[in-house]
C-alpha positions in Angstrom: 0.0 0.0 0.0 1.4 3.4 -1.0 2.0 6.2 1.5 2.0 9.7 0.2 4.7 12.0 1.6 5.0 15.8 1.5 7.9 17.8 0.1 9.3 18.4 3.6 9.7 14.6 4.1 11.4 14.3 0.7 13.8 17.1 1.7 14.6 15.2 4.9 15.5 12.1 2.8 17.5 14.3 0.5 19.4 15.7 3.4 20.2 12.2 4.7 21.3 11.0 1.3 18.6 8.3 0.9 20.5 6.1 3.2 19.6 2.6 4.5 16.4 1.2 3.1 15.0 4.5 1.9 13.2 4.1 -1.5 14.9 5.6 -4.5 12.0 6.0 -6.9 9.5 8.9 -6.5 7.0 10.9 -8.4 6.1 14.6 -7.7 2.5 15.6 -8.3 0.1 18.3 -7.1 -0.7 22.0 -7.9 2.5 23.8 -6.9 4.7 23.5 -9.9 7.2 26.2 -8.7 8.1 24.1 -5.6 8.4 20.9 -7.8 10.8 22.6 -10.1 12.8 24.1 -7.3 13.1 20.8 -5.4 13.9 18.9 -8.5 16.8 21.3 -9.3 18.0 21.0 -5.7 17.9 17.2 -5.9 20.0 17.2 -9.1 22.5 19.7 -7.7 22.9 18.1 -4.3 23.1 14.4 -5.2 25.5 15.1 -8.1 27.7 17.3 -6.1 27.3 20.0 -8.8 28.9 17.7 -11.4 26.8 17.6 -14.6 28.4 14.3 -15.5 26.5 12.7 -12.6 23.0 13.8 -13.2 20.4 13.3 -15.9 17.4 15.4 -16.9 14.8 14.0 -19.3 11.8 16.0 -20.5 8.7 15.2 -22.7 10.6 15.8 -25.9 13.7 13.7 -25.0 11.8 10.9 -23.2 12.1 7.3 -24.2 12.0 4.2 -22.1 15.5 3.1 -23.2 17.0 6.5 -22.5 15.5 6.4 -19.0 16.6 2.8 -18.4 20.2 3.6 -19.5 20.3 6.6 -17.2 19.0 4.6 -14.2 21.3 1.6 -14.6 24.5 3.3 -15.6 26.5 4.0 -12.4 27.6 7.5 -11.2 31.1 8.5 -12.1 32.1 10.5 -9.0 29.0 10.9 -6.8 27.6 8.3 -4.4 24.2 8.5 -6.0 23.1 9.7 -9.5 19.9 11.7 -9.7 17.7 11.0 -12.7 14.9 13.5 -13.2 12.0 12.9 -15.7 9.5 15.8 -16.3 6.5 14.7 -18.3 2.7 14.3 -18.1 1.4 10.7 -17.9 -1.7 11.9 -19.9 0.6 12.4 -22.9 1.7 8.7 -22.8 -0.1 5.7 -24.2 -1.4 3.1 -21.7 1.4 0.7 -22.7 4.0 3.3 -22.3 2.7 4.1 -18.8 2.9 0.4 -18.0 6.5 0.2 -19.2 7.4 3.3 -17.2 5.9 1.9 -14.0 7.6 -1.4 -14.5 10.9 0.3 -14.8 10.4 2.5 -11.7 9.2 -0.4 -9.6 12.4 -2.2 -10.4 14.5 0.4 -8.6 15.5 -1.0 -5.3 16.8 0.7 -2.2 20.3 -0.6 -3.1 20.2 1.3 -6.5 23.0 3.8 -7.3 20.4 6.1 -8.8 17.5 8.1 -7.4 14.7 8.6 -10.0 12.2 11.3 -9.7 9.2 11.6 -12.1 7.9 15.2 -11.9 4.3 15.6 -13.2 3.0 19.1 -14.0 -0.2 20.3 -12.5 -3.0 18.9 -14.6 -0.7 16.3 -16.1 -3.0 13.5 -14.9 -6.0 12.9 -12.6 -4.9 11.7 -9.2 -8.4 11.4 -7.9 -9.2 12.2 -4.3 -7.2 11.1 -1.2 -9.9 8.7 -0.2 -10.7 7.7 -3.8 -7.4 7.8 -5.8 -7.6 7.2 -9.5 -6.5 4.0 -11.2 -3.5 5.7 -12.7 -2.5 7.2 -9.4 -2.6 3.7 -7.8 -0.5 2.3 -10.6 2.1 5.0 -10.2 2.1 4.7 -6.5 2.8 1.0 -6.7 6.0 1.8 -8.6 7.2 4.9 -6.8 6.7 7.0 -3.7 4.1 9.8 -4.3 5.3 13.2 -3.2 2.4 15.8 -2.9 3.0 19.5 -3.6 -0.1 21.3 -2.4 -0.9 24.9 -3.5 1.0 27.1 -1.1 -1.3 29.5 0.8 -1.6 31.4 4.0 1.3 31.3 6.5 3.3 28.9 4.4 3.2 31.1 1.3 3.9 34.3 3.4 6.9 32.6 5.0 8.3 31.7 1.6 7.8 35.3 0.5 9.8 36.5 3.5 12.6 34.0 2.8 12.8 35.0 -0.9 13.1 38.7 0.2 15.9 37.7 2.6 17.8 35.8 -0.1 17.8 39.1 -2.1 19.2 41.0 0.9 15.9 42.7 1.9 13.9 42.3 5.1 10.1 42.0 4.7 8.0 42.1 7.9 5.1 39.6 8.0 2.4 42.2 7.1 4.4 43.2 4.0 4.8 39.6 3.0 1.0 39.1 3.2 0.4 42.3 1.3 2.8 41.2 -1.4 0.7 38.0 -1.9 -2.5 40.1 -1.9 -1.2 42.6 -4.4 0.9 40.5 -6.7 -1.1 37.2 -6.6 -0.3 33.8 -5.2 1.4 32.2 -8.2 4.9 31.5 -7.0 6.5 31.9 -10.4 5.1 35.4 -10.6 5.8 36.2 -7.0 9.5 35.2 -7.4 9.8 37.7 -10.3 7.9 40.5 -8.5 10.0 40.0 -5.3 13.2 40.3 -7.3 12.0 43.6 -8.8 10.7 45.0 -5.4 13.9 44.0 -3.6 16.0 45.7 -6.3 13.9 48.9 -6.0 14.4 48.9 -2.2 18.1 48.4 -2.3 18.5 51.0 -5.1 16.8 53.5 -2.7 19.5 52.7 -0.1 17.2 50.8 2.2 17.1 47.2 3.4 13.5 46.8 4.6 10.5 46.6 2.2 7.2 48.4 2.9 3.7 48.1 1.4 4.4 51.3 -0.5 7.4 49.6 -2.1 5.2 46.7 -3.2 2.6 49.1 -4.8 5.4 51.2 -6.5 7.6 48.5 -7.9 5.3 45.5 -8.0 2.5 44.8 -10.6 -1.0 44.2 -9.4 -2.2 40.8 -10.5 -5.7 39.3 -11.0 -5.5 35.6 -10.4 -5.9 33.8 -13.7 -6.1 30.1 -12.6 -8.3 27.1 -13.4 -10.8 28.1 -10.7 -11.2 31.6 -12.1 -11.7 30.1 -15.6 -14.2 27.5 -14.4 -16.1 30.0 -12.4 -16.4 32.4 -15.4 -17.6 29.5 -17.6 -20.3 28.5 -15.1 -21.4 32.2 -14.7 -21.7 32.5 -18.5 -19.2 35.4 -18.4 -17.9 34.6 -21.9 -15.7 37.7 -22.3 -13.9 37.0 -19.0 -13.6 33.3 -19.7 -12.2 33.9 -23.1 -9.9 36.5 -21.7 -8.5 34.1 -19.1 -8.1 31.5 -21.8 -6.2 34.0 -23.9 -3.9 34.7 -20.9 -3.2 31.0 -20.4 -2.7 30.5 -24.2 -0.2 33.4 -24.2 1.7 31.7 -21.4 1.7 28.5 -23.5 -0.2 26.4 -21.1 -1.1 23.1 -22.9 -4.8 22.7 -23.9 -4.9 19.3 -22.3 -3.7 20.7 -19.0 -6.2 23.5 -19.1 -9.1 21.0 -19.6 -7.8 18.6 -17.0 -7.8 21.4 -14.4 -11.2 22.8 -15.4 -12.7 19.3 -15.2 -11.1 18.7 -11.8 -12.5 22.0 -10.5 -16.0 21.1 -11.8 -15.9 17.7 -10.2 -14.7 19.2 -6.9 -17.5 21.8 -7.0 -20.1 19.0 -7.7 -18.8 17.1 -4.7 -18.9 20.2 -2.5 -22.5 21.0 -3.7 -23.7 17.5 -2.8 -22.1 17.8 0.7 -23.6 21.2 1.3 -27.1 19.9 0.4 -26.5 17.2 3.0 -26.0 19.8 5.6 -22.3 19.2 6.1 -20.0 21.8 7.7 -16.8 23.0 5.8 -14.7 20.9 8.2 -16.8 17.8 7.4 -16.6 18.5 3.7 -12.8 18.9 3.8 -12.5 15.6 5.7 -14.8 13.8 3.4 -13.5 15.0 0.0 -9.8 15.8 0.9 -10.2 19.3 -0.4 -8.0 21.7 1.5 -9.6 24.7 3.3 -8.3 27.4 0.9 -9.9 26.0 -2.3 -12.9 24.7 -0.4 -13.8 28.2 0.7 -13.8 29.3 -2.9 -15.8 26.3 -4.0 -18.5 26.9 -1.3 -18.9 30.5 -2.4 -19.1 29.5 -6.1 -21.6 26.7 -5.9 -24.0 28.9 -3.9 -25.3 30.4 -7.2 -25.0 27.4 -9.5 -27.6 24.6 -9.8 -26.6 20.9 -9.8 -28.0 20.6 -13.3 -25.7 23.3 -14.6 -22.7 21.6 -13.0 -23.7 18.2 -14.5 -24.1 19.8 -18.0 -20.7 21.5 -17.6 -19.0 18.3 -16.7 -20.5 16.5 -19.7 -19.5 19.2 -22.1 -16.0 19.4 -20.5 -15.5 15.7 -21.2 -16.2 16.4 -24.9 -13.7 19.3 -25.0 -11.2 17.2 -23.1 -11.4 14.5 -25.8 -11.1 17.1 -28.4 -7.8 18.6 -27.1 -6.4 15.1 -26.7 -7.6 13.7 -30.0 -8.6 15.3 -33.3 -7.5 18.8 -32.3 -4.6 19.4 -30.0 -5.2 23.2 -30.0 -7.5 25.6 -28.1 -10.5 25.4 -30.4 -12.4 22.7 -28.5 -12.0 24.8 -25.3 -13.3 27.9 -27.0 -16.3 25.9 -28.3 -16.9 24.5 -24.9 -16.9 28.0 -23.3 -19.3 29.3 -25.8 -21.6 26.3 -25.6 -22.6 27.0 -21.9 
């Protein structure tokens, strides 16, 4: 039986060098892609001792089973362990290819000289719910240890903002960190860029402590353009806003399949929340039953208040059609645009 761990536990294993009977095959999944990328880079750097000869990175374009097998079973030249990172979405693989990948990962024993990490982008596959994992999640979890990267919010995100400011030589008090998230948005990729800019502005002014005024002056205000915002605009029949958000995602080259996977997940989560609310369950009970964390749950509860169950059901049915479209006959954004305009 699999046991999901968090990124903090993986960091602990990385610090200890994966000694003893510690597993050496993992897969990263969840919503926080910034932390995945950061920890993957840290893993490659630390285990290889900074030597590019003792680390391997494989992406979707360069992936093949034979290339991954060669990387895993060829011994390190100088380091004690060789990190092998694979960044791809299982939804882009055929069932037979997924089976071969899982078979290879499951063959990596604790005595292996390689540590393999499969990093899956947000929306790269449907993991299901904690109490009801999908068939694909179960298959992956039998082959490698699942490492969950939850969307960073609240105190954790604010703390990360403070540390990022500190790394740039600037002190940011807790209220300023919280304001930075409020003003610049919660996307960690965007936040990292905005913090760099704000910190440079503060230091250029001959100071070492950021203020809310610095955030307003040097930072860019951001409206959150995420899968929830898009799904909510679709359900509200706000076509201009929905198409505008889609245009933003398209401009940032977010894959159509990933967009539809995330929209469908949001719709299904909202449907589950709606059922639980009609049953008279409290937010705490809903979170425990569905596995949805408090932050997204609060947004879902507010959203489903003005949406009928029939509208949600219809949206899920049409989303399935659009999802098939972006994965099949048309790997572009047209099926999503048609889906938005059909509701």
